[in-house]
C-alpha positions as CSV (number, residue, x, y, z in Angstrom):
1,M,-19.4,12.0,-7.9
2,K,-18.3,11.7,-11.3
3,A,-18.1,8.1,-12.4
4,H,-17.4,6.3,-15.9
5,D,-19.9,3.5,-17.0
6,G,-17.3,1.6,-19.2
7,M,-13.4,0.4,-18.9
8,Y,-10.9,2.3,-20.2
9,I,-9.2,-0.1,-22.6
10,G,-6.8,0.7,-25.7
11,G,-6.9,4.3,-25.1
12,A,-10.7,4.9,-25.0
13,W,-13.7,4.2,-22.6
14,R,-15.5,1.3,-24.0
15,P,-18.9,-0.4,-22.7
16,A,-18.1,-3.2,-20.1
17,A,-18.9,-6.7,-21.4
18,G,-21.7,-7.2,-18.5
19,T,-24.3,-5.2,-16.8
20,D,-23.5,-5.8,-13.0
21,T,-22.1,-2.9,-11.2
22,V,-20.6,-2.1,-8.1
23,A,-21.9,0.3,-5.7
24,V,-19.3,3.1,-4.1
25,V,-20.3,4.0,-0.5
26,N,-19.2,6.8,1.4
27,P,-18.1,5.2,4.7
28,A,-18.5,8.6,6.6
29,D,-22.1,8.5,5.9
30,E,-22.8,5.1,4.6
31,Q,-24.7,6.7,1.6
32,V,-24.3,5.5,-2.2
33,I,-22.1,7.9,-4.2
34,A,-21.6,6.1,-7.6
35,H,-21.8,3.0,-9.6
36,V,-19.0,1.5,-11.6
37,P,-19.1,-1.4,-13.8
38,A,-18.4,-4.8,-12.4
39,G,-15.6,-6.3,-14.6
40,T,-15.6,-9.7,-16.2
41,A,-13.2,-12.3,-17.4
42,E,-14.3,-11.0,-21.0
43,D,-13.0,-7.3,-20.0
44,I,-10.1,-8.6,-18.5
45,D,-9.3,-10.3,-21.8
46,A,-9.8,-7.4,-24.0
47,A,-7.6,-5.3,-21.7
48,V,-4.7,-8.1,-21.7
49,R,-5.4,-8.1,-25.6
50,A,-4.9,-4.3,-25.5
51,A,-1.7,-4.2,-23.4
52,R,-0.1,-6.7,-25.5
53,A,-0.6,-5.0,-28.9
54,A,0.6,-2.0,-27.5
55,F,3.8,-3.7,-25.5
56,P,6.1,-3.5,-28.8
57,G,6.0,-0.1,-29.5
58,W,6.1,1.0,-25.7
59,A,9.0,-1.1,-25.0
60,A,10.9,0.0,-28.2
61,T,10.3,3.5,-27.0
62,P,13.6,5.3,-26.0
63,P,13.7,5.8,-22.3
64,A,14.0,9.6,-22.3
65,E,10.4,9.7,-24.3
66,R,9.2,7.3,-21.6
67,A,10.4,9.7,-18.8
68,A,8.7,12.5,-20.4
69,R,5.2,11.0,-20.5
70,I,5.6,9.9,-17.0
71,G,6.8,13.4,-16.2
72,A,3.5,14.6,-18.3
73,L,1.5,12.3,-16.0
74,R,3.0,13.5,-12.9
75,D,2.0,16.9,-14.0
76,V,-1.6,16.3,-14.4
77,L,-1.8,14.4,-11.3
78,A,-0.3,17.9,-9.5
79,A,-2.6,19.8,-11.4
80,R,-5.8,17.9,-10.2
81,K,-4.7,17.3,-6.8
82,D,-7.7,19.1,-5.5
83,E,-10.1,17.0,-7.4
84,I,-8.1,13.7,-6.6
85,A,-8.0,14.5,-2.6
86,E,-11.9,15.3,-2.6
87,T,-12.5,11.8,-4.4
88,V,-10.3,9.8,-2.1
89,T,-12.1,11.4,0.8
90,A,-15.7,10.6,-0.7
91,E,-14.9,6.9,-1.3
92,L,-12.2,6.2,1.2
93,G,-13.5,8.3,4.0
94,S,-9.7,10.2,4.7
95,P,-10.2,13.6,6.6
96,L,-9.3,16.0,3.7
97,P,-6.1,17.3,5.0
98,M,-4.8,13.8,4.9
99,S,-6.4,13.3,1.5
100,Q,-4.6,16.4,0.4
101,M,-1.1,16.0,1.6
102,V,-0.5,12.1,1.6
103,H,-3.2,10.4,-0.6
104,A,-2.8,13.1,-3.4
105,G,0.5,14.4,-2.7
106,V,2.5,11.5,-2.2
107,P,1.9,10.0,-5.8
108,V,3.1,13.4,-7.2
109,L,6.5,12.6,-5.7
110,V,6.6,9.0,-6.6
111,A,5.6,9.6,-10.3
112,G,8.2,12.2,-10.4
113,S,11.0,9.7,-9.2
114,Y,10.1,7.7,-12.2
115,A,10.2,10.1,-14.6
116,E,13.8,11.0,-13.4
117,L,15.0,7.5,-13.1
118,A,13.5,6.5,-16.5
119,A,15.7,9.2,-17.9
120,T,18.9,8.2,-16.3
121,Y,18.6,4.5,-15.7
122,A,21.5,1.9,-17.3
123,F,19.2,0.2,-19.2
124,E,22.3,-1.4,-21.0
125,Q,25.5,-2.3,-19.0
126,R,28.9,-3.5,-19.5
127,H,30.4,-6.5,-17.5
128,G,33.9,-7.7,-18.4
129,N,33.4,-9.2,-22.2
130,S,29.6,-9.2,-21.7
131,T,26.9,-6.8,-22.6
132,V,23.9,-6.7,-20.4
133,F,20.4,-5.8,-21.2
134,L,17.5,-4.9,-18.7
135,E,14.3,-5.4,-20.8
136,P,10.8,-4.9,-19.9
137,V,9.3,-8.0,-18.7
138,G,6.0,-7.7,-20.7
139,V,2.4,-6.9,-19.7
140,V,2.0,-6.4,-16.1
141,G,-1.2,-7.2,-14.2
142,A,-1.6,-4.6,-11.1
143,I,-3.9,-5.3,-8.3
144,T,-4.2,-2.8,-5.9
145,P,-6.2,-1.9,-2.6
146,W,-8.4,0.5,-1.4
147,N,-6.1,1.8,1.6
148,Y,-4.1,4.2,-0.1
149,P,-5.8,4.1,-3.4
150,L,-3.5,6.6,-5.8
151,H,-0.2,6.0,-4.3
152,Q,-0.6,2.1,-4.8
153,I,-1.4,2.8,-8.4
154,V,1.4,4.7,-9.2
155,A,4.2,2.9,-7.1
156,K,3.1,0.0,-9.7
157,V,2.3,1.6,-12.5
158,A,5.1,4.3,-12.9
159,P,7.8,1.9,-12.9
160,A,6.4,-0.3,-15.2
161,L,6.1,2.2,-17.7
162,A,9.4,3.5,-16.6
163,A,10.8,-0.3,-17.6
164,G,8.8,-0.2,-20.9
165,C,5.8,-2.4,-19.7
166,T,2.5,-2.2,-20.3
167,V,0.0,-2.4,-17.8
168,V,-4.0,-3.6,-16.9
169,L,-4.9,-2.2,-13.7
170,K,-7.7,-3.6,-11.4
171,P,-8.4,-1.3,-8.5
172,A,-9.8,-2.3,-5.4
173,E,-13.9,-2.3,-5.7
174,D,-14.2,0.2,-2.6
175,T,-12.2,2.9,-4.2
176,P,-12.3,2.7,-8.2
177,L,-13.3,6.7,-8.8
178,T,-9.9,7.3,-8.1
179,A,-8.7,4.8,-10.2
180,Q,-10.7,6.3,-13.1
181,L,-9.3,9.8,-12.4
182,F,-6.0,8.1,-13.0
183,A,-7.1,6.8,-16.0
184,E,-7.9,10.3,-17.5
185,A,-4.7,11.6,-16.2
186,T,-3.0,8.9,-18.5
187,E,-4.8,9.9,-21.6
188,E,-4.2,13.6,-20.5
189,A,-0.5,12.9,-20.5
190,G,-0.4,11.5,-23.6
191,L,0.5,7.7,-22.9
192,P,-0.1,5.5,-26.2
193,A,-3.6,3.6,-26.7
194,G,-3.1,0.3,-24.8
195,V,0.0,1.2,-22.4
196,F,-2.4,1.6,-19.5
197,N,-5.8,0.1,-19.1
198,L,-8.3,-0.1,-16.5
199,V,-10.9,-2.7,-15.3
200,T,-13.0,-2.1,-12.3
201,G,-14.8,-5.0,-10.6
202,L,-14.6,-7.4,-7.9
203,G,-11.6,-9.3,-6.9
204,P,-12.7,-12.9,-6.9
205,V,-13.8,-12.3,-10.4
206,A,-11.9,-9.7,-12.2
207,G,-8.8,-9.9,-10.0
208,Q,-8.7,-13.5,-10.3
209,A,-9.3,-13.3,-14.3
210,L,-6.4,-11.1,-14.3
211,A,-3.8,-13.1,-12.2
212,E,-4.7,-16.3,-14.2
213,H,-4.8,-14.7,-17.4
214,E,-2.2,-16.5,-19.4
215,D,-1.0,-13.4,-21.5
216,V,0.2,-11.5,-18.5
217,D,3.8,-12.0,-17.6
218,L,4.0,-10.3,-14.3
219,V,1.3,-9.9,-11.7
220,S,1.9,-7.1,-8.8
221,F,-0.5,-7.2,-6.1
222,T,-0.8,-5.3,-2.6
223,G,-3.1,-6.5,-0.2
224,S,-4.0,-9.6,2.4
225,T,-1.4,-12.4,2.8
226,A,-4.3,-14.9,2.5
227,V,-5.1,-13.2,-1.4
228,G,-1.2,-13.2,-1.9
229,R,-0.8,-16.8,-1.2
230,Q,-3.6,-17.5,-3.6
231,I,-1.9,-15.3,-6.2
232,G,1.5,-16.7,-5.6
233,A,0.2,-20.3,-6.0
234,T,-1.7,-19.3,-9.2
235,A,1.6,-17.6,-10.6
236,G,3.8,-20.7,-9.8
237,G,1.7,-22.8,-11.5
238,A,2.2,-21.0,-14.5
239,I,5.9,-20.3,-13.8
240,K,4.8,-16.7,-13.8
241,R,6.5,-13.4,-11.8
242,V,5.0,-11.9,-9.3
243,A,5.7,-8.8,-6.8
244,L,3.5,-9.5,-3.6
245,E,3.4,-6.3,-1.3
246,L,1.3,-8.0,2.4
247,G,0.2,-7.8,5.9
248,G,2.1,-6.5,8.4
249,K,2.8,-6.3,12.0
250,S,5.2,-4.0,12.7
251,A,7.2,-3.0,16.0
252,N,7.9,0.2,17.2
253,V,11.0,-0.5,19.4
254,I,11.5,2.4,22.1
255,L,15.0,1.6,23.4
256,P,15.4,2.8,27.2
257,S,17.7,5.6,26.4
258,A,15.3,6.9,24.1
259,D,13.0,10.1,24.4
260,L,9.9,8.5,25.8
261,A,7.5,11.2,25.0
262,K,8.4,11.9,21.5
263,A,8.5,8.0,20.5
264,V,5.3,7.5,22.3
265,N,3.7,10.3,20.3
266,V,5.0,10.0,17.1
267,G,4.3,5.9,17.7
268,I,0.4,6.8,18.2
269,A,0.3,9.1,15.0
270,N,1.7,6.6,13.0
271,V,-0.9,4.1,13.8
272,M,-3.6,6.5,13.6
273,S,-2.9,8.0,10.4
274,N,-5.5,6.8,7.8
275,S,-7.3,5.3,10.6
276,G,-5.0,2.4,11.4
277,Q,-5.5,1.2,7.5
278,T,-1.6,0.8,6.8
279,C,0.2,-2.4,6.5
280,S,3.2,-0.8,7.7
281,A,1.9,0.6,10.8
282,W,3.8,0.4,14.0
283,T,0.8,-1.6,15.9
284,R,3.3,-2.8,18.4
285,M,4.7,-0.5,20.7
286,L,7.8,-2.1,22.6
287,V,8.7,-0.4,26.0
288,D,11.2,-1.3,28.6
289,A,9.5,-2.4,32.1
290,E,10.9,0.4,33.8
291,R,9.1,2.8,32.0
292,Y,6.4,0.8,30.7
293,E,3.7,2.6,32.8
294,E,4.9,5.8,32.0
295,A,4.5,5.0,28.0
296,V,0.8,3.4,28.8
297,A,-0.3,7.0,30.1
298,L,1.4,8.9,27.4
299,A,-0.2,6.6,24.8
300,A,-3.4,6.9,26.5
301,A,-3.3,11.0,26.7
302,A,-1.8,11.1,23.2
303,V,-4.7,9.1,21.5
304,A,-7.3,11.2,23.2
305,K,-6.2,13.7,20.6
306,Y,-7.9,11.8,17.9
307,V,-11.3,12.4,17.7
308,P,-13.2,10.2,15.3
309,G,-15.0,12.2,12.4
310,E,-12.4,15.0,13.0
311,R,-8.8,13.7,13.0
312,V,-9.6,10.0,12.4
313,G,-11.9,9.2,9.6
314,P,-14.2,6.2,9.2
315,L,-12.9,2.5,8.1
316,V,-13.7,1.7,4.5
317,N,-16.8,-0.4,4.7
318,A,-18.8,-2.2,7.4
319,K,-17.1,-5.5,7.1
320,Q,-14.0,-3.8,8.0
321,Q,-15.6,-1.8,11.1
322,A,-16.8,-5.4,12.3
323,R,-13.4,-6.9,11.6
324,V,-11.5,-4.2,13.8
325,R,-14.2,-4.3,16.6
326,G,-13.8,-7.9,16.9
327,Y,-10.5,-7.7,17.3
328,I,-10.6,-5.1,20.0
329,E,-13.2,-7.4,21.9
330,K,-10.7,-10.3,21.3
331,G,-8.0,-8.3,23.2
332,I,-10.1,-7.7,26.1
333,E,-11.3,-11.3,26.3
334,E,-7.5,-12.7,26.1
335,G,-6.5,-10.4,29.1
336,A,-5.5,-7.2,27.5
337,R,-6.2,-3.7,29.6
338,V,-8.1,-1.1,27.3
339,V,-6.6,2.1,28.7
340,A,-8.1,4.0,25.5
341,G,-11.1,3.5,23.4
342,G,-12.9,0.1,23.1
343,P,-15.1,-1.8,21.1
344,E,-18.0,0.6,21.2
345,A,-18.7,2.6,17.9
346,P,-18.2,6.1,18.4
347,L,-20.7,7.6,16.3
348,G,-24.1,6.5,15.2
349,T,-23.7,7.2,11.4
350,G,-20.3,6.0,9.6
351,Y,-18.1,3.2,9.9
352,Y,-15.8,4.1,12.8
353,V,-13.8,2.8,15.4
354,S,-12.8,4.4,18.7
355,P,-9.0,4.7,18.5
356,T,-8.1,2.1,20.9
357,V,-4.9,1.7,23.2
358,F,-4.3,-1.8,24.7
359,A,-1.9,-2.0,28.1
360,D,-0.6,-5.6,29.4
361,V,-0.5,-7.4,25.9
362,T,1.7,-10.4,26.0
363,P,3.5,-11.4,22.6
364,E,1.2,-14.7,22.1
365,M,-2.2,-12.8,22.4
366,T,-4.4,-12.3,18.9
367,I,-3.7,-8.8,18.6
368,A,-0.1,-8.9,18.9
369,Q,0.2,-11.4,16.3
370,E,-2.5,-10.7,13.6
371,E,-2.9,-7.6,11.2
372,I,-5.8,-5.7,12.7
373,F,-5.8,-3.1,10.1
374,G,-7.4,-0.1,12.5
375,P,-6.8,2.2,14.6
376,V,-5.9,0.0,17.5
377,V,-1.8,0.1,19.4
378,S,-0.6,-2.4,21.3
379,L,1.7,-1.8,24.4
380,L,4.4,-4.9,25.1
381,K,6.6,-5.1,27.8
382,Y,10.4,-6.3,27.3
383,E,13.2,-7.1,30.2
384,D,16.3,-6.2,27.9
385,E,17.2,-5.9,24.4
386,A,17.4,-9.5,23.6
387,D,13.7,-9.9,24.7
388,A,12.9,-7.0,22.6
389,L,14.7,-8.3,19.4
390,R,12.5,-11.6,20.4
391,I,9.4,-9.9,20.6
392,A,9.9,-7.5,17.5
393,N,11.1,-10.4,15.5
394,G,8.3,-13.0,16.8
395,T,5.7,-12.5,14.3
396,V,5.0,-14.4,10.8
397,Y,5.1,-10.7,9.2
398,G,8.4,-8.7,8.5
399,L,7.1,-5.3,6.5
400,A,8.3,-2.2,8.5
401,G,9.4,-0.9,11.8
402,A,10.5,1.9,13.9
403,V,13.8,2.0,16.7
404,W,14.1,4.6,19.2
405,A,17.4,5.6,21.1
406,A,19.5,8.2,22.3
407,D,21.6,8.3,19.0
408,D,21.0,6.8,15.7
409,A,23.9,4.7,15.9
410,E,22.6,2.6,18.9
411,A,19.1,2.6,17.3
412,V,20.7,1.5,14.0
413,A,22.4,-1.3,15.7
414,F,19.1,-2.9,17.0
415,A,17.5,-2.2,13.4
416,R,20.1,-4.5,11.5
417,R,18.9,-7.3,13.6
418,M,15.1,-6.9,12.8
419,D,13.8,-9.3,10.5
420,T,11.8,-6.6,8.4
421,G,12.0,-4.8,5.2
422,Q,12.2,-1.2,6.4
423,V,13.3,0.4,9.4
424,D,12.7,4.1,10.7
425,I,15.0,5.3,12.8
426,N,14.6,8.0,15.5
427,G,11.4,9.2,13.4
428,G,13.2,9.0,9.9
429,R,10.9,10.7,7.2
430,F,9.4,8.9,4.4
431,N,11.4,8.4,1.3
432,P,10.1,7.9,-2.4
433,L,13.4,6.6,-3.4
434,A,13.9,3.9,-0.8
435,P,12.8,0.3,-1.2
436,F,9.3,-0.9,0.4
437,G,8.6,-4.4,0.6
438,G,8.5,-7.4,3.4
439,Y,10.4,-10.1,4.8
440,K,8.8,-13.6,5.5
441,Q,4.7,-12.9,4.8
442,S,4.9,-9.9,4.1
443,G,5.6,-10.4,0.5
444,V,7.9,-10.9,-2.2
445,G,9.8,-8.0,-4.1
446,R,10.1,-4.4,-3.6
447,E,8.5,-0.9,-4.5
448,L,9.7,2.5,-4.8
449,G,13.0,3.7,-6.0
450,E,15.2,2.0,-8.3
451,H,14.4,-1.5,-6.5
452,G,11.1,-0.8,-7.6
453,L,11.9,-0.7,-11.4
454,T,13.7,-3.5,-11.4
455,E,11.2,-5.6,-10.5
456,Y,9.5,-5.0,-14.1
457,L,12.7,-6.1,-16.0
458,Q,14.1,-9.1,-17.0
459,T,18.2,-9.6,-17.8
460,K,19.7,-10.5,-21.2
461,S,23.5,-11.1,-21.5
462,L,25.5,-10.9,-24.8
463,Q,29.0,-12.3,-24.9
464,F,31.6,-10.9,-27.5
């Protein structure tokens, strides 16, 4: 795979400050496919200085012109979708159809939504005898994960650009090639020098330097709750704004009136997508006691269609593979019943995990409380709606979820009582304009749509 041997700073590729590199490994065959520079605090400082220098000009650029540049970026991403999909498949292991449809396709939709929003948003509003101005917060430090490498970049960078902010991006070390393609796209789209900057490297070095940098005004991070907690503490000490999209343990609540077969099949597909490496995945399937065993049989049959190496890709690296297999073993140890899959590696090469379904899972079990981040589904039994709600809300997370019922009104009534940021009703489709983010330890702030834009704005009022 093509890889740049420098950082994208101030509108140009420049040599890294150090000589260390990070190996990029294809998780499907465990082969090194490229090396990228391991950024240092010096690289981060150079990128932040470039972003700070570019900020006044970009902030003063009329919203319509910012919208045009974001629209051009969308067009470049659309034109390079095949290259993007192939790159994501190589460094993440996602099956190519998934990479084409989701990893390359969704970012185009999101970028397009911000091109439109930048042109129409009311950055100046009148309230009584006050004029309120919504102004860019400044330099944004964006730290993105590996599971949806381009989507997470666009979901942060596009609204920041629309708001008038400049950006320094530190992508996940497992998927830096996609980030380098994005940097090329910003250049091709005509973004002014310094408006977008890229530093590759390790989280504890480059990521920490970015989060701690005194000239970064807002840190937007997607990743684990543990790291998010550290970033939040660092930002709090500096009175710096943060947007944190963290872990999840989402409940898929199937009410007694629901179409059980449809709800189970869609629920299994939701978790198997991206090999279970989705923070919002509905990993806890809640079914009423009367239909529980039927649901278990349906889930076991459904997951059999997801063959490793075909419909399900590998996990991102060996560490993640070992982590997920450890959770499966923990589930067995605590008394859950394996009805499909198990801890054994399904293939001899690649970081694959067998798609696994657990039955007889109780709410206090580790696999029902902690985020596994792999192709593992736990079926939990409830006695009535009050019990279902107690189980659904009974974790430290609150990122997403689903509710199924005979009609939407019944499902909505239940969903309104769930402590979670986003709920799909009877299989509701993804909406790039809907705010995404969590309650409790699933994070702070929102991404996507108008709510995602406002994360990068600050408010000034003038009275006259």
